[in-house]
MITI-479789 format. One line per 4 residues: number of its first residue (from 1); their letters; for each residue x, y, z of C-alpha. Coordinates in Angstrom, 3 decimals. Each point is the difference from the previous one (the first is absolute). Layout:
<nodes>
NUM) a) X/Y/Z | ...
</nodes>
This chain:
<nodes>
1) xxxx) 142.144/107.010/134.328 | -2.515/0.731/2.711 | -0.706/-2.876/2.408 | -3.616/-1.102/-0.209
5) xxxx) -0.497/0.536/3.675 | 0.917/3.664/-0.398 | -1.941/0.496/-3.191 | -2.908/1.846/1.547
9) xxxx) 0.407/0.413/3.690 | -2.948/2.343/0.196 | -2.245/-2.816/-1.151 | 0.947/-2.045/3.090
13) xxxx) -1.342/2.528/2.467 | -3.365/-0.706/1.594 | -1.397/3.181/-1.454 | 1.049/-0.950/-3.511
17) xxxx) -1.317/-3.523/0.228 | -3.181/1.135/1.676 | 0.226/-2.386/2.942 | -1.525/1.704/2.966
21) xxxx) 0.121/3.412/-1.646 | -2.543/2.283/1.696 | -2.550/1.695/-2.220 | 1.028/3.453/-1.052
25) xxxx) -2.036/2.830/1.415 | -0.367/1.458/-3.472 | 0.018/-1.825/-3.360 | -0.828/0.696/-3.608
29) xxxx) -3.344/1.643/-0.644 | -1.372/-3.133/-1.692 | 0.927/-2.133/3.013 | -1.615/2.417/2.463
33) xxxx) -3.110/0.060/-2.159 | -0.078/-3.798/-0.090 | 0.134/-0.152/3.785 | -2.634/2.658/0.561
37) xxxx) -2.503/-0.915/-2.723 | 0.916/-3.387/-1.521 | -3.226/-0.099/-2.013 | 0.782/3.227/-1.863
41) xxxx) 2.690/-1.415/-2.333 | -2.102/-3.013/-1.136 | -2.971/2.305/-0.538 | 2.082/2.427/-2.058
45) xxxx) 1.488/-2.926/-1.931 | -3.484/-1.307/-0.781 | -1.081/3.410/-1.346 | 3.201/0.356/-2.027
49) xxxx) -0.376/-3.517/-1.407 | -3.552/0.792/-1.129 | 1.224/3.178/-1.689 | 2.796/-1.918/-1.722
53) xxxx) -2.521/-2.626/-1.121 | -2.074/2.770/-1.566 | 3.083/1.385/-1.769 | 0.943/-3.462/-1.244
57) xxxx) -3.462/-0.836/-1.323 | 0.140/-0.431/-3.755 | 3.771/-0.535/-0.083 | -0.302/-3.131/-2.135
61) xxxx) -1.663/2.009/-2.765 | 3.062/2.236/-0.303 | 2.572/-2.795/-0.218 | 1.547/-1.174/-3.249
65) xxxx) 1.887/-2.969/-1.341 | 3.324/0.509/-1.764 | 3.171/1.868/0.876 | 2.183/-3.052/-0.676
69) xxxx) 2.295/1.698/-2.541 | 2.815/2.398/0.828 | -0.436/3.658/-0.853 | 2.634/2.134/-1.717
73) xxxx) 1.337/-2.774/-2.261 | 0.432/-0.131/-3.773 | -3.053/-2.201/-0.420 | -2.116/2.292/2.191
77) xxxx) 0.999/2.997/-2.113 | -0.741/-1.922/-3.190 | -3.440/-0.911/1.353 | -0.817/3.683/0.403
81) xxxx) 1.112/0.751/-3.577 | -2.080/-2.878/-1.372 | -3.153/1.946/0.798 | 0.828/2.221/-3.011
85) xxxx) -0.321/-2.973/-2.308 | -2.850/-1.888/1.644 | 2.292/-3.012/0.241 | 0.403/-0.301/3.753
89) xxxx) -0.967/-2.972/2.105 | -3.810/0.200/0.071 | -1.798/0.398/3.308 | -2.980/-2.047/-1.150
93) xxxx) -0.046/-2.931/-2.434 | -3.228/-1.497/-1.331 | 0.169/-3.497/-1.471 | -2.819/-0.230/-2.558
97) xxxx) -1.013/-3.433/-1.263 | -2.194/-0.070/-3.113 | -2.322/-2.671/-1.363 | 1.138/-0.815/-3.507
101) xxxx) 3.329/1.801/0.414 | 1.033/3.617/0.501 | 0.079/0.747/-3.743 | -3.686/-0.654/-0.629
105) xxxx) -2.156/3.003/-0.909 | -2.115/-0.332/3.127 | 3.057/-0.254/2.271 | 1.524/3.065/-1.676
109) xxxx) -3.144/2.107/0.517 | -0.428/-0.980/3.622 | 3.750/0.294/0.652 | 0.015/3.565/-1.354
113) xxxx) -3.076/0.801/2.098 | 1.754/-1.304/3.114 | 3.130/1.985/-0.901 | -1.935/3.264/-0.424
117) xxxx) -1.886/-0.573/3.238 | 3.258/-0.441/1.905 | 1.699/2.969/-1.712 | -2.931/2.312/0.829
121) xxxx) -0.001/-0.931/3.702 | 1.180/2.512/2.588 | 3.507/-0.642/1.297 | 1.224/-1.766/-3.153
125) xxxx) 3.020/1.706/-1.574 | 0.491/-2.163/-3.100 | -1.163/-3.298/-1.492 | 1.572/-2.562/-2.346
129) xxxx) -2.164/-2.634/-1.655 | 0.549/-2.754/-2.530 | -3.080/1.157/-1.894 | 1.062/3.657/-0.041
133) xxxx) 3.524/-0.509/-1.326 | 0.220/-3.698/-0.902 | 3.280/-0.353/1.898 | 1.135/-3.598/-0.331
137) xxxx) 1.237/-0.114/3.595 | -3.552/0.604/1.247 | -1.394/-3.084/-1.764 | 0.174/-3.517/1.454
141) xxxx) 2.010/-2.484/-2.031 | -3.097/-2.126/-0.670 | -2.144/3.024/-0.917 | -2.670/-0.682/2.629
145) xxxx) 0.834/2.940/2.280 | 1.393/3.522/-0.099 | 1.064/2.682/2.437 | -1.254/3.464/0.822
149) xxxx) 2.355/1.929/2.286 | -0.330/3.323/1.792 | 2.281/2.468/1.714 | -1.863/1.542/2.932
153) xxxx) 0.524/3.533/1.266 | 1.621/0.802/3.335 | 2.153/-1.909/2.449 | -0.344/-3.700/0.847
157) xxxx) -2.750/0.682/2.540 | -1.997/2.103/-2.507 | 0.426/-2.641/-2.700 | -1.253/-2.683/2.377
161) xxxx) -3.095/2.059/0.836 | -0.717/0.492/-3.696 | 0.401/-3.721/-0.665 | -2.249/-0.831/2.952
165) xxxx) -2.684/2.215/-1.526 | 0.342/-1.122/-3.619 | 0.818/-3.716/-0.013 | -3.304/-1.395/1.352
169) xxxx) -1.824/1.618/-2.918 | 2.536/-1.037/-2.609 | 0.493/-3.654/0.871 | -2.344/-2.882/-0.631
173) xxxx) -2.048/-0.663/-3.134 | -0.426/2.652/-2.712 | -1.804/-1.653/-2.890 | 2.552/-2.212/-1.742
177) xxxx) 2.753/1.179/2.349 | 1.005/-1.275/3.436 | 2.233/2.410/1.911 | 2.242/-0.482/3.045
181) xxxx) 2.490/2.430/1.581 | 3.527/0.116/1.310 | 2.814/2.569/0.149 | 1.653/1.819/2.922
185) xxxx) -3.050/2.113/0.870 | -2.362/-2.982/0.147 | 2.610/-2.069/1.877 | 0.106/2.841/2.542
189) xxxx) -3.781/-0.062/0.390 | -0.094/-3.745/0.513 | 3.031/0.079/2.329 | -1.795/2.554/2.176
193) xxxx) -3.144/-2.123/0.042 | 1.876/-3.161/0.933 | 2.187/1.740/2.611 | -3.109/1.351/1.746
197) xxxx) -1.527/-3.472/0.166 | 3.371/-1.430/1.060 | 0.230/2.517/2.843 | -3.405/-1.012/1.372
201) xxxx) 0.792/-3.711/-0.372 | 3.390/0.346/1.683 | -1.491/1.892/2.936 | -2.778/-2.566/0.408
205) xxxx) 2.637/-2.735/0.156 | 2.594/1.838/2.076 | -2.154/1.779/2.603 | -1.510/-3.044/1.780
209) xxxx) 3.244/-1.993/-0.231 | 2.023/2.885/1.417 | -2.461/0.524/2.846 | 0.081/-3.731/0.809
213) xxxx) 3.800/0.027/-0.029 | 0.116/3.002/2.327 | -2.506/-1.577/2.396 | 2.079/-3.180/0.078
217) xxxx) 3.196/1.963/0.648 | -1.342/2.551/2.500 | -2.745/-2.142/1.614 | -2.328/2.969/0.119
221) xxxx) -2.456/1.461/-2.471 | 0.497/3.447/1.529 | 3.770/-0.172/-0.487 | -0.437/-1.360/-3.526
225) xxxx) -2.063/3.035/-1.003 | 2.855/2.435/0.759 | 2.074/-0.963/-3.097 | -3.139/0.097/-2.150
229) xxxx) -0.690/3.519/1.289 | 3.464/1.097/-1.146 | -0.572/-1.639/-3.387 | -3.376/1.653/-0.572
233) xxxx) 1.347/3.480/0.760 | 3.131/-0.450/-2.119 | -1.829/-1.378/-3.049 | -2.700/2.693/0.087
237) xxxx) 2.627/2.713/0.344 | 2.097/-1.406/-2.834 | -2.948/-0.183/-2.376 | -0.704/3.668/0.708
241) xxxx) 3.640/0.823/-0.800 | -0.258/-1.961/-3.248 | -3.074/2.045/-0.953 | 1.963/3.220/0.485
245) xxxx) 2.983/-1.392/-1.912 | -2.162/-0.685/-3.056 | -0.207/3.764/-0.533 | 3.793/0.237/-0.259
249) xxxx) 1.091/-3.305/-1.598 | -1.400/-3.205/-1.507 | -0.726/-2.579/2.716 | -0.179/-3.711/-0.774
253) xxxx) -3.209/-1.977/0.380 | 1.995/-2.437/2.123 | 0.982/2.640/2.583 | -3.162/-0.659/2.036
257) xxxx) 0.723/-3.737/0.068 | 3.499/0.741/1.299 | -1.305/2.475/2.576 | -2.477/-2.536/1.373
261) xxxx) 2.447/-2.925/0.130 | 2.972/1.927/1.385 | -2.139/2.119/2.329 | -1.516/-2.956/1.820
265) xxxx) 3.313/-1.874/-0.121 | 1.869/2.792/1.784 | -2.940/0.547/2.336 | 0.227/-3.589/1.179
269) xxxx) 3.748/0.349/0.601 | -0.280/3.265/1.917 | -3.139/-0.993/1.884 | 1.530/-3.293/1.135
273) xxxx) 3.165/1.765/1.103 | -1.826/2.650/2.019 | -2.552/-2.331/1.582 | 2.677/-2.558/0.903
277) xxxx) 2.162/2.635/1.661 | -2.970/1.521/1.835 | -0.946/-3.394/1.378 | 3.568/-0.562/1.185
281) xxxx) -0.103/3.275/1.884 | -3.317/-0.958/1.622 | 1.364/-3.449/0.844 | 2.942/1.705/1.722
285) xxxx) -2.501/1.583/2.409 | 0.041/3.534/-1.340 | -3.170/2.087/0.073 | -1.803/0.656/-3.269
289) xxxx) 1.231/3.569/-0.410 | 3.626/-0.936/0.582 | -0.310/-3.041/-2.292 | -1.454/2.096/-2.811
293) xxxx) 2.704/2.647/0.390 | 2.824/-2.551/-0.104 | -1.599/-1.753/-2.993 | -0.340/3.276/-1.885
297) xxxx) 3.553/1.117/0.757 | 1.688/-3.299/-0.786 | -2.058/-2.152/-2.370 | -1.667/3.067/-1.502
301) xxxx) 3.264/1.583/-1.007 | 1.307/-3.289/-1.336 | -3.145/-0.136/-2.148 | 0.726/3.533/-1.197
305) xxxx) 3.549/-0.946/-1.026 | -1.361/-3.103/-1.734 | -2.650/1.944/-1.939 | 2.601/2.544/-1.094
309) xxxx) 2.164/-2.871/-1.257 | -2.918/-1.387/-2.045 | -0.886/3.430/-1.400 | 3.612/0.785/-0.886
313) xxxx) 0.386/-3.387/-1.676 | -3.067/0.762/-2.131 | 1.339/3.479/-0.791 | 2.858/-1.574/-1.966
317) xxxx) -2.533/-0.766/-2.756 | -0.591/3.724/-0.549 | 3.311/0.389/-1.844 | -0.921/-2.642/-2.589
321) xxxx) -1.476/1.497/-3.205 | -3.204/-2.081/0.058 | -3.269/1.740/0.960 | -1.468/-3.339/1.141
325) xxxx) 2.761/-0.537/2.574 | -0.122/3.606/1.150 | -3.714/-0.213/0.750 | 0.480/-3.301/1.838
329) xxxx) 2.857/1.577/1.973 | -2.300/2.841/1.081 | -2.637/-2.518/1.093 | 2.549/-2.013/1.999
333) xxxx) 1.518/3.068/1.667 | -3.409/1.378/0.925 | -1.250/-3.263/1.494 | 3.195/-0.460/2.053
337) xxxx) -0.199/3.511/1.446 | -3.740/-0.231/0.701 | 0.589/-3.354/1.718 | 2.703/1.557/2.166
341) xxxx) -2.213/2.975/0.847 | -2.915/-2.246/0.967 | 2.269/-2.274/2.048 | 1.811/2.766/1.889
345) xxxx) -2.780/2.584/0.405 | -3.226/-2.016/0.094 | 0.944/-3.287/1.671 | 1.365/1.435/3.318
349) xxxx) -3.283/1.786/0.912 | -1.950/-3.075/-1.143 | 2.124/-2.131/2.342 | -0.644/2.524/2.782
353) xxxx) -3.735/-0.320/-0.542 | 0.156/-3.792/-0.139 | 2.274/-0.354/3.028 | 0.054/-3.592/1.200
357) xxxx) -2.987/-0.812/-2.203 | 2.508/-0.569/-2.832 | -0.147/-3.726/0.899 | -3.790/-0.328/-0.200
361) xxxx) -2.062/-2.257/-2.266 | 2.011/-3.009/-1.018 | -2.466/-1.775/-2.333 | 2.263/-3.051/-0.278
365) xxxx) 0.497/-0.473/3.726 | -2.103/-3.168/0.098 | 2.194/-1.593/-2.661 | 3.264/0.425/1.876
369) xxxx) -0.737/-3.035/2.239 | 2.094/0.414/3.045 | 2.360/2.646/-1.273 | 0.539/3.006/2.193
373) xxxx) -2.730/2.600/-0.400 | 0.708/3.660/-0.565 | 2.649/1.626/-2.181 | 2.902/-2.113/-1.279
377) xxxx) 3.349/0.225/1.773 | 2.292/2.715/-1.400 | 2.585/-2.440/-1.332 | -0.350/-3.097/-2.146
381) xxxx) 1.429/-3.273/1.364 | 0.154/-1.375/-3.548 | 2.031/2.901/-1.361 | 2.205/-0.043/3.100
385) xxxx) 0.881/-3.638/-0.729 | 0.624/0.839/-3.667 | 2.257/2.921/0.953 | 2.004/-2.105/2.460
389) xxxx) 0.465/-2.719/-2.605 | 1.074/2.430/-2.734 | 2.359/1.999/2.217 | 1.543/-3.265/1.213
393) xxxx) 1.210/-0.840/-3.544 | -0.272/3.325/-1.848 | 2.350/-0.763/-2.886 | -1.758/-3.247/-0.886
397) xxxx) -3.536/1.397/0.186 | 0.889/3.335/-1.577 | 1.818/-1.653/-2.910 | -2.831/-2.476/-0.624
401) xxxx) -2.584/2.797/0.077 | 2.010/2.134/-2.441 | 0.298/-2.996/-2.339 | -3.781/-0.523/0.063
405) xxxx) -0.603/3.683/-0.777 | 2.442/-0.090/-2.919 | -1.686/-3.130/-1.371 | -3.412/1.685/0.187
409) xxxx) 1.391/3.070/-1.766 | 1.716/-1.977/-2.794 | -2.879/0.180/-2.566 | 0.543/3.762/-0.147
413) xxxx) 3.254/-0.682/-1.877 | -1.980/-0.595/-3.231 | -2.482/2.860/0.388 | -1.238/1.745/-3.161
417) xxxx) -1.558/3.416/0.498 | -2.990/1.280/-1.924 | -2.801/2.515/0.425 | -3.669/-0.514/0.677
421) xxxx) -2.569/-0.090/-2.776 | -3.506/-1.375/-0.486 | 1.179/-3.421/1.188 | 0.033/1.160/3.626
425) xxxx) -3.807/-0.236/-0.241 | -1.831/-3.339/0.229 | -0.024/-1.987/-3.223 | -3.780/0.366/-0.164
429) xxxx) -0.001/3.803/0.133 | -1.027/1.746/-3.208 | 3.243/1.980/-0.395 | 2.192/-3.093/0.473
433) xxxx) -2.148/-2.241/-2.181 | -0.151/2.554/-2.825 | 3.736/0.697/0.116 | 0.715/-3.736/-0.201
437) xxxx) -2.177/-0.220/-3.109 | 1.896/2.903/-1.598 | 3.373/-1.553/0.807 | -1.134/-3.284/-1.554
441) xxxx) -1.818/1.307/-3.070 | 1.909/3.047/-1.243 | 3.362/0.047/-1.747 | 1.244/3.111/1.811
445) xxxx) -1.650/0.483/3.396 | 0.465/3.479/1.458 | 2.248/-1.224/2.807 | 2.383/-1.585/-2.573
449) xxxx) 0.286/3.225/-1.990 | 2.791/2.540/0.379 | -0.312/3.564/-1.283 | 2.993/1.952/-1.275
453) xxxx) -0.753/3.712/0.237 | 1.925/2.225/-2.424 | -0.997/3.517/1.103 | 2.501/1.937/-2.158
457) xxxx) -0.520/-1.489/-3.455 | -2.084/1.390/-2.834 | -1.946/-2.819/-1.689 | 0.434/1.569/-3.447
461) xxxx) 3.516/1.395/0.197 | 1.442/-3.090/1.722 | -2.059/-2.603/-1.854 | 3.019/-1.874/-1.351
465) xxxx) 1.699/-0.146/3.410 | -3.239/-1.190/1.602 | -0.472/-2.829/-2.499 | 3.630/-1.089/0.519
469) xxxx) -0.471/0.114/3.758 | -3.167/-2.108/-0.276 | 1.951/-2.602/-1.955 | 2.798/-0.072/2.601
473) xxxx) -2.511/-0.460/2.821 | -1.864/-2.795/-1.787 | 3.289/-1.899/-0.430 | 0.522/-0.272/3.762
477) xxxx) -0.483/-3.311/1.771 | -3.313/-0.379/1.924 | -1.767/2.534/-2.267 | -3.163/-1.455/-1.533
481) xxxx) -1.189/3.032/-1.974 | 0.363/3.770/-0.233 | -2.271/2.792/-1.172 | -0.439/3.746/0.229
485) xxxx) -2.724/1.245/2.327 | -2.773/1.817/-1.876 | 2.226/0.154/-3.117 | 1.916/3.066/1.162
489) xxxx) 2.731/-0.733/-2.577 | -2.267/0.664/-2.951 | -2.470/2.433/1.522 | 2.291/3.005/-0.239
493) xxxx) -1.763/1.802/2.841 | 1.832/1.051/3.144 | 3.398/-1.001/1.331 | 1.032/-3.317/1.484
497) xxxx) -0.883/-3.635/-0.534 | -0.603/-3.200/1.935 | 1.176/-3.437/-1.084 | -1.919/-2.882/1.574
501) xxxx) 2.040/-3.164/0.524 | -1.816/-3.271/0.723 | 2.221/-2.223/2.119 | -0.116/-3.771/-0.042
505) xxxx) 0.511/-0.467/3.735 | -1.898/0.770/3.206 | 1.044/3.426/1.344 | 1.061/-1.536/3.330
509) xxxx) 2.647/-2.174/-1.692 | 3.671/0.871/-0.206 | -0.175/-0.321/-3.795 | -2.606/2.784/-0.181
513) xxxx) 2.120/2.282/2.162 | 3.081/-0.852/-2.092 | -1.977/1.209/-3.011 | -0.620/3.303/1.792
517) xxxx) 3.723/0.447/0.587 | 0.760/-0.931/-3.622 | -2.486/2.522/-1.403 | 1.329/2.750/2.222
521) xxxx) 3.547/-0.669/-1.168 | -0.975/-0.206/-3.691 | 0.941/3.153/-2.006 | -3.116/1.795/-1.149
525) xxxx) -1.178/2.969/-2.096 | 0.983/3.562/0.943 | -0.734/0.945/3.611 | -0.740/-2.181/2.981
529) xxxx) -2.009/-3.181/-0.006 | -1.841/-1.123/3.136 | -1.179/-3.568/0.598 | -3.016/-0.820/2.116
533) xxxx) -2.482/-2.822/0.464 | -0.532/-2.451/2.821 | 3.412/-1.667/-0.342 | 1.691/3.423/-0.062
537) xxxx) -1.972/1.182/3.021 | 1.053/-3.116/1.887 | 3.673/0.412/-0.958 | -0.006/3.685/0.970
541) xxxx) -1.815/-0.670/3.272 | 2.512/-2.683/0.940 | 2.871/2.387/-0.737 | -1.602/2.880/1.925
545) xxxx) -0.688/-2.168/3.046 | 3.500/-1.478/-0.149 | 1.480/3.507/0.026 | -2.009/1.068/3.069
549) xxxx) 0.127/-3.289/1.899 | 3.293/0.721/1.833 | -1.464/3.261/1.323 | -3.201/-1.732/1.152
553) xxxx) 1.987/-2.777/1.680 | 2.276/2.573/1.616 | -2.960/1.902/1.434 | -1.526/-3.182/1.428
557) xxxx) 3.330/-1.143/1.459 | 0.999/3.394/1.453 | -3.355/0.717/1.620 | -0.256/-3.519/1.419
561) xxxx) 3.528/0.239/1.393 | -0.884/3.333/1.604 | -3.180/-1.327/1.635 | 1.759/-3.050/1.430
565) xxxx) 2.910/2.133/1.181 | -2.437/2.246/1.861 | -1.471/-3.080/1.643 | 3.197/-1.903/0.863
569) xxxx) 2.937/2.403/-0.105 | 1.952/-2.681/-1.895 | 1.582/0.408/-3.427 | 0.236/-3.785/-0.475
573) xxxx) -3.604/-1.095/0.594 | -1.488/2.239/-2.722 | 2.454/-1.423/-2.552 | -0.900/-3.517/1.090
577) xxxx) -3.702/0.839/-0.383 | 0.541/1.247/-3.565 | 1.913/-3.112/-1.093 | -2.348/-2.495/1.622
581) xxxx) -3.039/1.953/-1.215 | 1.237/-0.238/-3.590 | 0.592/-3.745/0.397 | -3.462/-0.451/1.481
585) xxxx) -1.696/1.896/-2.836 | 1.736/-2.212/-2.544 | -2.337/-2.823/1.018 | -3.100/1.957/-1.009
589) xxxx) 1.626/0.979/-3.306 | 0.726/-3.656/-0.613 | -3.647/-0.812/0.724 | -1.140/2.567/-2.596
593) xxxx) 2.134/-1.532/-2.737 | -0.810/-3.604/0.926 | -3.700/0.647/0.486 | -0.939/2.639/-2.582
597) xxxx) 2.680/0.250/-2.677 | 0.244/-3.789/-0.230 | -3.674/-0.503/0.927 | 0.479/-2.705/2.653
601) xxxx) -2.329/1.628/2.551 | -3.054/0.061/-2.257 | -1.626/-2.989/1.757 | 0.565/1.681/3.388
605) xxxx) -0.933/3.649/-0.544 | -2.561/-0.405/-2.763 | 0.098/0.418/-3.743 | 2.072/2.758/-1.598
609) xxxx) 1.855/0.512/-3.267 | 3.703/-0.838/0.246 | 1.802/2.274/-2.478 | 3.487/-1.341/0.667
613) xxxx) 0.946/3.285/1.651 | -0.409/1.797/3.320 | -1.430/3.513/-0.041 | 3.102/2.044/0.829
617) xxxx) -1.942/2.334/2.306 | -1.027/-2.813/2.337 | 3.435/-0.967/1.446 | 0.717/3.701/0.564
621) xxxx) -3.285/0.541/1.819 | 0.360/-3.271/1.882 | 3.508/0.943/1.102 | -1.107/3.350/1.419
625) xxxx) -2.951/-1.465/1.929 | 1.557/-3.241/1.202 | 3.300/1.645/0.915 | -1.870/2.535/2.118
629) xxxx) -1.976/-2.746/1.763 | 3.191/-2.040/0.538 | 1.662/2.994/1.652 | -3.195/0.330/2.038
633) xxxx) 0.612/-3.454/1.492 | 3.715/0.743/0.333 | -0.785/3.050/2.122 | -2.350/-1.972/2.256
637) xxxx) 2.626/-2.702/0.572 | 3.037/2.261/0.432 | -1.803/2.330/2.382 | -0.601/-2.937/2.369
641) xxxx) 3.493/-1.437/-0.439 | 1.584/3.382/0.697 | -2.152/0.639/3.052 | 1.056/-3.302/1.579
645) xxxx) 3.638/0.459/-1.035 | 0.184/3.417/1.655 | -1.382/-1.513/3.202 | 2.236/-3.085/0.136
649) xxxx) 2.923/0.346/-2.433 | -0.630/-3.656/-1.008 | -0.172/-0.076/-3.809 | -1.245/-3.575/-0.441
653) xxxx) -2.496/0.350/2.833 | -1.269/3.235/-1.582 | -0.484/-1.757/-3.327 | -1.943/-2.853/1.602
657) xxxx) -2.136/2.427/2.002 | -0.654/2.194/-3.051 | -1.134/-2.934/-2.128 | -2.116/-1.410/2.850
661) xxxx) -1.684/3.372/0.586 | -0.647/0.838/-3.666 | -0.235/-3.420/-1.680 | -3.730/-0.468/0.546
665) xxxx) -0.710/3.650/-0.735 | 1.983/0.010/-3.257 | -1.384/-3.359/-1.117 | -3.582/1.045/0.726
669) xxxx) 0.551/3.321/-1.728 | 1.537/-1.736/-3.007 | -2.874/-2.466/-0.202 | -2.462/2.880/0.093
673) xxxx) 1.938/1.926/-2.662 | 0.174/-3.188/-2.079 | -3.773/-0.422/0.348 | -0.698/3.615/-0.954
677) xxxx) 2.426/0.119/-2.918 | -0.523/-3.629/-0.927 | -3.695/0.769/-0.439 | 1.085/1.869/-3.134
681) xxxx) 0.655/-3.437/-1.490 | -3.776/-0.342/-0.352 | 0.078/2.896/-2.484 | -0.983/-0.520/-3.608
685) xxxx) 2.935/2.072/-1.275 | 3.464/-1.550/-0.126 | 1.762/3.143/1.312 | -1.745/-0.184/3.376
689) xxxx) 0.440/-3.781/0.098 | 3.715/0.495/-0.539 | 0.297/2.770/2.593 | -1.977/-1.950/2.599
693) xxxx) 2.044/-3.162/-0.518 | 3.280/1.885/0.196 | -0.901/1.930/3.143 | -1.424/-3.026/1.821
697) xxxx) 3.145/-2.002/-0.839 | 2.278/2.843/1.076 | -1.584/0.626/3.410 | -0.334/-3.670/0.936
701) xxxx) 3.576/-0.831/-0.983 | 1.250/3.093/1.805 | -1.946/-0.667/3.192 | 0.770/-3.716/0.281
705) xxxx) 3.381/-0.672/-1.614 | 1.677/3.392/0.154 | -1.140/1.355/3.400 | -0.249/-3.449/1.567
709) xxxx) 3.258/-1.535/-1.241 | 2.314/2.103/-2.152 | -0.001/3.242/2.019 | 0.436/-1.713/3.412
713) xxxx) 2.845/-2.057/-1.475 | 1.724/3.116/-1.310 | -0.496/1.963/3.222 | 1.546/-2.865/1.954
717) xxxx) 3.033/-0.354/-2.270 | 0.626/3.757/-0.117 | -0.202/0.299/3.798 | 1.084/3.363/1.384
721) xxxx) 0.819/1.182/-3.528 | -3.760/0.449/-0.490 | 0.072/3.083/2.189 | 3.226/1.562/-1.230
725) xxxx) 0.175/3.599/-1.147 | 2.795/2.600/-0.172 | 0.058/2.407/2.937 | -1.116/2.977/-2.099
729) xxxx) -2.977/-2.069/-1.203 | -0.812/-0.893/3.623 | -0.051/3.705/0.887 | -2.225/0.741/-3.007
733) xxxx) -2.401/-2.768/0.962 | -0.109/1.224/3.592 | -1.081/3.448/-1.197 | -2.623/-1.501/-2.323
737) xxxx) -1.179/-2.328/2.764 | -0.341/2.895/2.412 | -2.403/1.678/-2.408 | -1.974/-3.150/-0.827
741) xxxx) -0.240/-1.385/3.514 | -0.130/-3.738/0.657 | -0.525/-0.903/-3.630 | 3.334/1.455/-0.866
745) xxx) 1.774/-2.035/2.658 | -1.659/-3.335/-0.512 | -3.488/-1.237/0.531
</nodes>
């Protein structure tokens, strides 16, 4: 075991710590350029940002909803085969209400006219209609309405464009008929429309509140604009990246909402950190050039490590087989890296240009009433008192805090996972309203129906086996009715058949997924039989995610451990960060179940449809984002604690000093992130409400309870063990630190 005092002797030298270190005669090219022409980098950044804005223009038009089901599963393969039979899940569903009932002569004529009009439209692959085939499942139980469904050509994005073009002309009044639309393609169109409005609304709420918060914290309008500058550059750059990604992969309509919220959230964190450190250097009497250099080399590299931790945490989602999560991972990685680039490359020359004017224009100065003017002191007396109290009785405070976190996480114990559908839209949206009417009025709604694809049978040769199989399926519990799609059994044309099974339960229920497992285990006719449908897609997606989840968690844990090891040189602190981070995130998961699965937060966040489940993609996405932000705050705190510990060797004093120096910064940053992400709660769609609530809960709990109480308590109890590492690890860290400079040896 290496004594803590000998852990990193090089870091104790004046040159390593930067105290009194003379400026080098030669530095990196970027640093020399910043000294000689500080205006050149901001000017180049402005030109590049304009170019990126031009590239990103029109990105929203190329985004698509969907990607919530796993690829490469049995149900996904069956879906592809269903196209042969015209029995797949339709992309567009028209609910047609008829005066006098759907069986009247007038309704039949106008229904057939509507069917032909839809079938003849460009982009429509196939159409099913009650009036064309008189399929009982397409007729409402009371006979007042019927369905016309269409499979649209192309991928999800192409289908959505076709629906956007066709639906306005198909819906509304048509003689005796009144038509409304739903289906995945129309849900995608409406989701895109609502997400665009939600993005504007969230920014209108978050922007002024964030600026006010920054002005209150930094006491300067000039200083407050630095984080917003980082946010603007990172969001514009990320949107341009998303535009390019749409040519290679489907990108979710919600990726822009994530880019905006996370981009400005990280910008506030990094901007606060850099500006606070720069002011400390100025307060210490250093000239502007020296202060900027020290800020860039210390705080700047800590920001770089932090951004890498966020990006690597998001990258864990790439191994999960869900296109939605992969596109959100790309958005999160891009915004983290753009934020780091703006913070480390753009902010230092901006600080050089501003010089001591960083403290100008405090619009709230008159309201402070006797408080000291100018920038706030570098440490927080409040957080210093909190840290002294906690470190005085660490076991008591740490245990009580852990108990509170476990209590907040307890609702997650009864979580039920589902997948998003039309009910993520507001109840008043056309797609949601129409789908509700279909669920209420039809005996076998499409989302209750399972399809058994029998690709190897011959409908004539195997007729007896097929009829026996139909009888066996109809005898199963939870089966309401069965029927052959398009009468393949008696048609005698082609090979293969599809048996449609109407289930009695919602596809999100365990009973519906039990039926899927029963049908798959049931002996069938010759050859394979593949089961698909919404319940099957959900069961297969759960299984696929469960199989890949250990790999995703391993990537997040390993990369986070590596980043914190680079920062601290300890093998213990990264493990502590992983365990406490998981405990902290449990509180936001508990909030999702309590608030959205159980519906208790409806009066607080606005109306939404509680389905009794939580969209299984949301906790995964929330984990990646919130875990990255939590490690962000961990890095800020540990960098300060380590710096003071290397100077004094006093573990408890280092903990108190670290909390005092970062408490206000972390709390302000968390409040700003909570404002930016919490603004998503104003969204009409429940997915963004859920994500905003979860992220706001996670960052506030992490900043106040975890960084303010639990982590200081642990660091105090662990003592010198915090900084332990085997000798060979110390040598490895010394080599890494030599390459990284001060960031590798502590902030």
